[in-house]
C-alpha positions as CSV (number, residue, x, y, z in Angstrom):
1,M,0.5,-24.7,-26.7
2,K,-1.3,-27.8,-25.5
3,I,-5.0,-27.6,-26.3
4,V,-7.9,-30.0,-25.7
5,I,-10.9,-29.5,-28.0
6,I,-14.2,-31.2,-27.0
7,G,-16.4,-31.7,-30.0
8,A,-15.4,-32.7,-33.5
9,G,-18.2,-31.1,-35.4
10,Q,-17.7,-28.4,-38.1
11,V,-16.5,-25.9,-35.5
12,G,-14.3,-28.2,-33.6
13,G,-12.8,-29.8,-36.8
14,T,-12.2,-26.5,-38.5
15,L,-10.7,-25.0,-35.3
16,A,-8.4,-28.0,-34.9
17,E,-7.2,-27.6,-38.5
18,N,-6.4,-23.9,-37.9
19,L,-4.5,-24.6,-34.7
20,V,-2.6,-27.6,-36.0
21,R,-1.1,-25.4,-38.7
22,E,0.2,-23.1,-36.1
23,E,2.2,-25.9,-34.4
24,N,0.0,-26.4,-31.4
25,E,-0.3,-29.8,-29.7
26,I,-4.0,-30.7,-30.3
27,T,-6.2,-33.4,-28.8
28,L,-9.7,-33.8,-30.1
29,I,-12.5,-35.5,-28.1
30,D,-15.7,-36.8,-29.5
31,T,-18.1,-39.7,-29.2
32,N,-18.0,-40.3,-33.0
33,S,-15.0,-42.5,-33.8
34,E,-15.5,-42.3,-37.6
35,I,-15.3,-38.5,-37.6
36,L,-12.2,-38.6,-35.4
37,R,-10.6,-41.1,-37.7
38,E,-11.2,-38.9,-40.7
39,L,-9.8,-35.9,-39.0
40,Q,-6.7,-37.8,-37.7
41,D,-6.0,-39.0,-41.3
42,K,-5.9,-35.3,-42.5
43,M,-4.1,-33.7,-39.6
44,D,-1.3,-34.3,-37.1
45,L,-3.3,-34.5,-33.9
46,Q,-4.4,-36.9,-31.2
47,V,-8.0,-38.1,-30.8
48,V,-9.9,-39.7,-28.0
49,V,-13.2,-41.4,-28.3
50,G,-15.6,-40.6,-25.5
51,H,-17.7,-38.0,-23.6
52,G,-15.8,-34.8,-23.1
53,S,-17.4,-34.2,-19.8
54,H,-16.1,-37.5,-18.2
55,P,-13.0,-37.0,-16.1
56,D,-11.3,-40.3,-17.3
57,V,-11.8,-39.3,-21.0
58,L,-10.2,-35.9,-20.2
59,I,-7.3,-37.5,-18.4
60,Q,-6.8,-39.7,-21.5
61,A,-6.7,-36.5,-23.6
62,G,-4.0,-35.1,-21.4
63,I,-6.0,-32.4,-19.7
64,E,-3.7,-32.6,-16.6
65,D,-1.0,-30.5,-18.3
66,A,-3.1,-28.7,-21.0
67,D,-2.9,-25.0,-21.3
68,L,-6.5,-24.6,-22.7
69,V,-9.7,-26.5,-23.1
70,I,-12.3,-25.5,-25.8
71,A,-15.7,-27.1,-25.4
72,V,-17.7,-26.7,-28.7
73,T,-20.1,-29.7,-28.8
74,S,-23.6,-29.0,-29.9
75,D,-24.9,-29.3,-26.4
76,D,-24.5,-26.3,-24.0
77,A,-24.8,-28.4,-20.9
78,T,-22.0,-30.7,-22.0
79,N,-19.8,-27.7,-22.7
80,M,-20.4,-26.1,-19.3
81,I,-20.0,-29.3,-17.3
82,A,-16.7,-30.1,-19.2
83,C,-15.4,-26.6,-18.2
84,Q,-16.5,-27.1,-14.6
85,I,-14.7,-30.5,-14.3
86,C,-11.5,-29.1,-16.0
87,Y,-11.5,-26.3,-13.3
88,S,-12.4,-28.4,-10.3
89,L,-10.3,-31.5,-10.9
90,F,-7.5,-30.3,-13.2
91,H,-7.1,-26.6,-12.6
92,T,-7.0,-25.9,-16.3
93,T,-5.8,-22.3,-16.8
94,T,-8.2,-21.2,-19.6
95,K,-11.6,-22.6,-20.4
96,I,-13.7,-21.7,-23.4
97,A,-17.3,-22.8,-24.1
98,R,-19.7,-22.5,-27.0
99,I,-23.1,-21.5,-25.7
100,R,-26.1,-21.2,-28.1
101,S,-29.0,-20.9,-25.9
102,A,-30.4,-17.3,-25.6
103,K,-32.0,-18.3,-22.3
104,I,-28.6,-19.2,-20.8
105,L,-26.8,-16.2,-22.4
106,K,-29.3,-13.9,-20.8
107,Y,-27.6,-14.6,-17.4
108,Q,-24.0,-15.1,-18.6
109,E,-22.5,-12.4,-16.4
110,E,-23.9,-14.0,-13.2
111,L,-23.3,-17.6,-14.3
112,F,-19.9,-17.7,-15.8
113,Q,-17.6,-17.0,-12.9
114,N,-15.2,-19.4,-11.1
115,K,-17.5,-19.5,-8.0
116,N,-20.5,-20.6,-10.2
117,I,-19.7,-22.0,-13.6
118,P,-16.0,-21.5,-14.4
119,V,-16.0,-20.5,-18.1
120,D,-13.4,-17.8,-18.9
121,H,-14.7,-17.0,-22.4
122,V,-18.1,-17.6,-23.9
123,I,-18.6,-18.0,-27.6
124,A,-22.2,-17.4,-28.8
125,P,-22.5,-18.3,-32.6
126,E,-26.0,-16.9,-33.0
127,Q,-25.0,-13.6,-31.4
128,L,-21.9,-13.3,-33.6
129,V,-23.9,-14.0,-36.8
130,T,-26.7,-11.5,-35.8
131,R,-24.1,-8.9,-35.2
132,D,-22.4,-9.5,-38.6
133,I,-25.6,-9.4,-40.6
134,A,-26.8,-6.2,-38.8
135,R,-23.5,-4.5,-39.8
136,L,-24.1,-5.4,-43.4
137,I,-27.5,-3.9,-43.2
138,D,-25.9,-0.7,-41.9
139,Y,-23.5,-0.4,-44.8
140,P,-25.4,-1.2,-48.1
141,G,-23.1,-2.6,-50.7
142,A,-20.5,-4.0,-48.2
143,L,-19.5,-7.7,-48.5
144,Q,-17.9,-7.7,-45.0
145,V,-17.6,-5.2,-42.2
146,L,-15.1,-5.9,-39.4
147,E,-14.7,-3.6,-36.4
148,F,-11.5,-3.1,-34.3
149,A,-10.6,-1.0,-31.3
150,K,-14.1,-1.0,-29.8
151,G,-15.6,0.2,-33.1
152,K,-13.2,3.0,-33.8
153,V,-11.8,1.4,-36.9
154,S,-13.4,-0.7,-39.6
155,L,-12.1,-3.0,-42.3
156,V,-14.6,-3.2,-45.1
157,A,-14.8,-5.4,-48.2
158,V,-16.6,-4.1,-51.3
159,K,-16.8,-5.0,-54.9
160,A,-15.7,-2.3,-57.4
161,Y,-18.4,-1.8,-60.0
162,Y,-18.4,-0.2,-63.5
163,G,-19.1,3.5,-62.9
164,G,-17.3,3.7,-59.6
165,L,-15.1,6.8,-59.2
166,L,-11.9,4.8,-58.7
167,V,-12.4,2.1,-61.3
168,G,-9.8,2.5,-64.0
169,H,-7.6,4.7,-61.8
170,A,-4.6,4.1,-59.6
171,L,-4.8,3.8,-55.8
172,S,-2.7,6.9,-55.5
173,T,-5.6,9.0,-56.8
174,L,-7.7,8.0,-53.8
175,K,-6.3,10.9,-51.8
176,E,-7.3,13.3,-54.7
177,H,-10.9,12.2,-54.5
178,I,-11.3,12.4,-50.7
179,P,-8.5,14.8,-49.6
180,N,-9.9,15.2,-46.1
181,I,-10.1,11.6,-45.2
182,D,-7.2,9.2,-44.7
183,T,-7.8,5.6,-45.8
184,R,-5.7,2.6,-46.9
185,V,-6.4,-0.3,-49.2
186,A,-5.2,-3.3,-47.2
187,A,-5.7,-6.0,-50.0
188,I,-7.3,-6.5,-53.4
189,Y,-8.6,-9.8,-54.7
190,R,-8.9,-10.1,-58.5
191,N,-10.5,-13.3,-59.9
192,G,-10.2,-14.8,-56.4
193,K,-6.4,-14.2,-56.1
194,P,-4.7,-11.6,-54.0
195,I,-2.7,-8.8,-55.6
196,R,-0.4,-6.5,-53.7
197,P,-2.0,-3.0,-53.5
198,L,0.6,-0.3,-54.5
199,G,0.1,3.3,-55.4
200,T,0.3,2.4,-59.1
201,T,-2.2,-0.5,-58.8
202,I,-5.3,0.3,-61.0
203,I,-8.6,-0.9,-59.6
204,E,-10.7,-2.9,-62.1
205,A,-14.4,-3.6,-62.1
206,D,-15.2,-6.7,-60.1
207,D,-12.1,-6.4,-57.8
208,E,-12.8,-7.3,-54.2
209,V,-11.3,-4.4,-52.3
210,F,-10.5,-4.4,-48.6
211,F,-10.0,-0.9,-47.2
212,I,-9.4,0.3,-43.7
213,A,-10.6,3.7,-42.3
214,A,-12.0,5.3,-39.1
215,S,-15.5,4.0,-38.8
216,I,-17.0,7.4,-39.2
217,H,-15.6,7.7,-42.7
218,I,-16.6,4.3,-44.0
219,R,-19.6,5.4,-46.1
220,T,-17.6,8.2,-47.8
221,V,-14.8,5.8,-48.8
222,M,-17.3,3.2,-50.0
223,N,-18.8,5.8,-52.3
224,E,-15.5,6.2,-54.1
225,L,-15.2,2.5,-54.9
226,Q,-18.8,1.9,-56.0
227,K,-22.0,3.7,-56.6
228,L,-23.4,4.4,-53.2
229,E,-26.4,2.2,-52.6
230,Q,-29.6,3.6,-51.1
231,P,-30.2,2.5,-47.5
232,Y,-32.1,-0.6,-46.9
233,K,-35.6,0.1,-45.6
234,R,-37.8,-3.0,-46.2
235,I,-36.4,-6.3,-45.0
236,M,-37.8,-9.9,-45.2
237,I,-36.4,-12.5,-42.9
238,A,-36.9,-16.2,-43.5
239,G,-36.5,-18.2,-40.3
240,G,-37.6,-17.4,-36.8
241,G,-34.9,-19.2,-34.8
242,N,-32.5,-17.4,-32.5
243,I,-30.8,-15.6,-35.4
244,G,-33.9,-14.6,-37.2
245,A,-35.6,-13.4,-34.0
246,G,-32.5,-11.5,-32.9
247,L,-32.2,-9.7,-36.2
248,A,-35.8,-8.7,-36.3
249,R,-35.4,-7.3,-32.8
250,I,-32.5,-5.2,-33.9
251,L,-33.8,-4.1,-37.3
252,E,-37.4,-3.4,-36.5
253,K,-36.4,-0.2,-34.7
254,N,-35.4,1.5,-38.0
255,H,-36.7,-0.7,-40.8
256,E,-40.0,-2.3,-42.0
257,V,-39.5,-6.0,-41.2
258,K,-41.4,-9.1,-42.1
259,L,-40.5,-12.5,-40.8
260,I,-41.6,-15.9,-42.3
261,E,-41.6,-18.8,-39.9
262,R,-42.7,-22.4,-40.8
263,S,-43.9,-23.4,-37.4
264,P,-47.3,-21.9,-36.4
265,K,-46.4,-22.2,-32.7
266,R,-43.1,-20.4,-33.0
267,A,-44.6,-17.7,-35.3
268,E,-47.3,-17.1,-32.6
269,Y,-44.6,-16.8,-29.9
270,L,-42.6,-14.4,-32.1
271,A,-45.5,-12.2,-32.9
272,E,-46.0,-11.6,-29.2
273,E,-42.3,-11.1,-28.4
274,L,-41.5,-8.7,-31.3
275,N,-42.9,-5.2,-31.3
276,D,-42.9,-3.8,-34.9
277,T,-42.2,-7.0,-36.9
278,L,-45.0,-8.6,-39.0
279,V,-44.7,-12.3,-38.4
280,F,-46.6,-14.8,-40.5
281,T,-46.5,-18.6,-40.9
282,G,-45.4,-20.1,-44.2
283,D,-42.6,-21.7,-46.4
284,S,-40.1,-19.1,-47.5
285,S,-39.4,-21.1,-50.7
286,D,-43.1,-20.9,-51.7
287,Q,-43.3,-18.8,-54.8
288,E,-47.0,-17.9,-54.3
289,L,-46.3,-16.7,-50.8
290,L,-43.3,-14.4,-51.8
291,L,-45.4,-13.0,-54.7
292,E,-48.3,-12.3,-52.3
293,E,-46.0,-10.5,-49.9
294,H,-44.6,-8.4,-52.8
295,I,-41.0,-9.6,-52.5
296,D,-40.0,-7.4,-55.4
297,H,-40.7,-4.3,-53.2
298,F,-38.2,-5.4,-50.5
299,D,-34.6,-4.2,-50.3
300,V,-33.2,-7.4,-48.6
301,F,-34.2,-11.0,-48.2
302,I,-32.2,-12.7,-45.4
303,A,-32.5,-16.6,-45.2
304,V,-31.4,-17.8,-41.7
305,T,-33.2,-21.1,-41.1
306,N,-31.2,-24.1,-39.9
307,D,-31.4,-25.7,-43.4
308,D,-28.7,-24.7,-45.8
309,E,-30.5,-26.0,-48.9
310,A,-33.7,-24.2,-48.0
311,N,-31.8,-21.0,-47.4
312,I,-30.1,-21.2,-50.7
313,M,-33.2,-22.1,-52.7
314,S,-35.5,-19.5,-51.1
315,S,-32.8,-16.8,-51.6
316,L,-32.4,-17.7,-55.3
317,L,-36.2,-17.6,-55.7
318,A,-36.4,-14.2,-54.0
319,K,-33.8,-12.8,-56.3
320,R,-35.5,-14.1,-59.4
321,L,-38.8,-12.6,-58.2
322,G,-37.1,-9.2,-57.8
323,V,-35.7,-8.6,-54.3
324,R,-32.7,-6.1,-54.4
325,K,-30.3,-8.1,-52.3
326,A,-30.2,-11.7,-50.9
327,M,-28.2,-12.8,-47.9
328,V,-28.0,-16.4,-46.9
329,L,-26.8,-18.3,-43.8
330,I,-24.7,-21.3,-44.7
331,Q,-23.3,-23.9,-42.3
332,R,-21.4,-26.1,-44.7
333,S,-18.2,-24.5,-46.0
334,A,-18.5,-26.3,-49.3
335,Y,-21.8,-24.6,-50.0
336,I,-20.2,-21.2,-49.6
337,D,-17.9,-21.9,-52.6
338,L,-21.0,-23.1,-54.6
339,V,-23.0,-19.9,-54.1
340,H,-20.0,-17.6,-54.8
341,G,-20.7,-15.9,-58.1
342,S,-24.3,-16.9,-58.1
343,D,-27.3,-14.5,-57.8
344,I,-26.9,-14.6,-54.0
345,D,-25.2,-11.4,-52.9
346,I,-23.7,-12.5,-49.6
347,A,-23.2,-15.8,-47.8
348,V,-22.7,-15.6,-44.0
349,S,-20.9,-18.5,-42.2
350,P,-21.5,-19.0,-38.5
351,Q,-18.5,-21.3,-38.5
352,H,-16.1,-18.5,-39.7
353,A,-17.6,-16.1,-37.1
354,T,-17.1,-18.7,-34.3
355,I,-13.6,-19.6,-35.4
356,S,-12.6,-15.9,-35.5
357,A,-13.9,-15.4,-31.9
358,L,-12.2,-18.6,-30.7
359,L,-8.8,-17.6,-32.3
360,T,-9.0,-14.3,-30.5
361,H,-8.6,-16.1,-27.2
362,V,-6.2,-18.8,-28.4
363,R,-3.5,-16.7,-30.1
364,K,-0.3,-15.7,-28.3
365,G,0.4,-12.2,-27.2
366,N,-1.8,-9.2,-26.7
367,I,-4.3,-10.0,-29.5
368,D,-7.7,-8.3,-29.0
369,N,-9.5,-9.3,-32.3
370,V,-9.1,-11.9,-34.9
371,Y,-11.2,-12.3,-38.1
372,S,-10.9,-15.3,-40.4
373,L,-11.4,-14.2,-44.0
374,R,-11.6,-15.7,-47.5
375,G,-12.6,-19.1,-46.3
376,G,-9.9,-19.1,-43.6
377,A,-7.0,-18.4,-46.0
378,A,-6.6,-14.8,-45.0
379,E,-6.8,-13.1,-41.6
380,A,-7.2,-9.6,-40.0
381,I,-5.9,-9.1,-36.4
382,E,-5.7,-6.4,-33.8
383,I,-2.6,-6.6,-31.6
384,A,-1.3,-4.4,-28.9
385,A,2.4,-3.2,-29.0
386,Q,4.1,-3.7,-25.7
387,G,7.6,-2.9,-24.3
388,D,10.0,-0.3,-25.4
389,E,12.6,0.1,-28.1
390,N,15.0,-2.3,-26.4
391,S,12.5,-5.2,-25.7
392,S,10.3,-4.9,-28.7
393,K,10.9,-5.4,-32.5
394,V,8.2,-2.9,-33.4
395,V,8.0,-0.2,-30.7
396,G,9.9,2.9,-31.7
397,R,10.2,1.9,-35.3
398,T,8.5,3.1,-38.5
399,I,6.5,0.7,-40.6
400,Q,9.2,0.7,-43.3
401,Q,11.8,-0.3,-40.7
402,I,9.8,-3.4,-39.7
403,K,10.5,-6.5,-41.7
404,L,6.9,-7.8,-42.3
405,P,6.4,-11.3,-43.7
406,P,5.2,-11.7,-47.3
407,G,1.6,-10.5,-47.9
408,V,1.4,-8.9,-44.5
409,S,0.4,-5.2,-44.2
410,I,-0.2,-2.8,-41.3
411,G,-3.5,-0.9,-42.1
412,A,-4.0,1.4,-39.1
413,I,-3.0,2.2,-35.5
414,V,-5.2,3.2,-32.7
415,R,-3.4,5.4,-30.1
416,N,-5.7,6.2,-27.2
417,E,-8.7,7.6,-29.0
418,E,-6.9,8.6,-32.2
419,V,-7.1,6.6,-35.4
420,I,-4.0,6.7,-37.4
421,I,-4.0,5.2,-40.9
422,A,-0.7,3.5,-41.5
423,H,2.0,4.8,-43.9
424,S,5.6,3.9,-44.4
425,N,6.9,6.6,-42.0
426,T,4.3,6.0,-39.3
427,K,6.0,5.1,-36.0
428,I,4.6,2.5,-33.6
429,L,4.6,3.5,-29.9
430,T,4.0,1.5,-26.7
431,N,0.4,0.5,-26.1
432,D,-0.6,1.2,-29.8
433,H,-3.3,-1.1,-31.1
434,V,-2.1,-2.3,-34.5
435,I,-4.5,-3.6,-37.2
436,I,-2.8,-6.0,-39.5
437,F,-4.0,-7.8,-42.7
438,L,-2.5,-11.2,-43.7
439,V,-3.2,-12.4,-47.2
440,N,-1.8,-15.8,-46.1
441,K,-2.5,-16.7,-42.5
442,R,0.4,-19.2,-42.4
443,Y,2.5,-16.2,-41.5
444,I,0.6,-15.5,-38.3
445,S,3.3,-17.1,-36.0
446,D,5.8,-14.7,-37.6
447,V,3.6,-11.7,-36.8
448,E,3.2,-12.9,-33.3
449,S,6.9,-13.2,-32.9
450,L,7.4,-9.6,-34.1
451,F,5.1,-8.4,-31.3
452,Q,6.5,-10.6,-28.5
453,L,9.0,-9.0,-26.1
454,D,12.7,-10.0,-26.3
455,A,13.3,-11.9,-23.0
456,L,17.1,-11.1,-23.1
457,S,16.3,-7.4,-22.7
458,F,15.1,-8.1,-19.1
459,F,18.6,-9.3,-18.0
């Protein structure tokens, strides 16, 4: 596929790296020649220095025969104008734009149509991150919560703790503990490395376990892997930007929420906008302030300012002062590795959330959801099975009959409204939505090939 990416920032650069690995023809546009040179030295791609909303620059990038344009600069207006020009002048088939402004997103259904602003898919990082953090609040103890098939199925990552009912026992005993609920362990990471989950695999303390189940059963399965944590009630949010304000708006309905905002003007605005959130002005890394607000009485401290260092330091301080859980928003991928294993419980990356959403629209075949995991090394996807036994390599076959690539496992199937946890004798039917876990995402093209129809069957 020939793809033009406008914007070589963290999102554009990471996306280019993902897509180059999958043998796409990538051209990257940016005004910063130094960043482009660095990326070109690392990857097999073309670069063009210039403004991505200028027609001549787009022509130089090969937009005239491109299959897809992805505009992910830091400026919403540039992204929208670039898509408009690609549609009006070059008839580009698919146009994706990153839009960050809540004031624009408020009108996205009316705005983003071919007769107005021709954007086929909108990626809103702040909304994605807000959704992800809200899910983690709903499932205390979860490290990640990923939803498939319109929320019917969830893939959840938890850490197995000493005292958990399954620690020290084989996976085959999971059915004995919860005989009325079907679930499957999709992957286990031990000391940062994946191990293949078999019935004889014994779960050890500190294992990171990814399991899949119908969403209504998630809490029950989590209780088998770790001591069930009490629901979060009191939450402190550091940062009153789009993410902080969005989180407060969601959480204040069922939680006691306090929000710290450094800017007095912004704090005053939020105090008027939010209904049941207590907003106050201050520095979230001020020890005196956190002590005055009794941080040790709070269940969760969530740092979501636009400053990675401030988020990390305030979260470490909150943990030292006694908060139960600390979640931190981190933009730089290198910092995520640094906080791993520290007192910070969960690091949330807007880049990973954005890349996942973009890959959903870029991948071949009938892919409905893509989630990038473990720093981009692993992946979970939802893909629809099409065709019949003659035209498809998967339809009409049981899972044990399908030759899956190494480290690839089918976790569940959604058939109409029914959730079916996958076992070796489970048969895939036409229109099934199949949830797949890839320990190594380099095999994604092999998975896509499995689900593509055999063209010869039509002749």
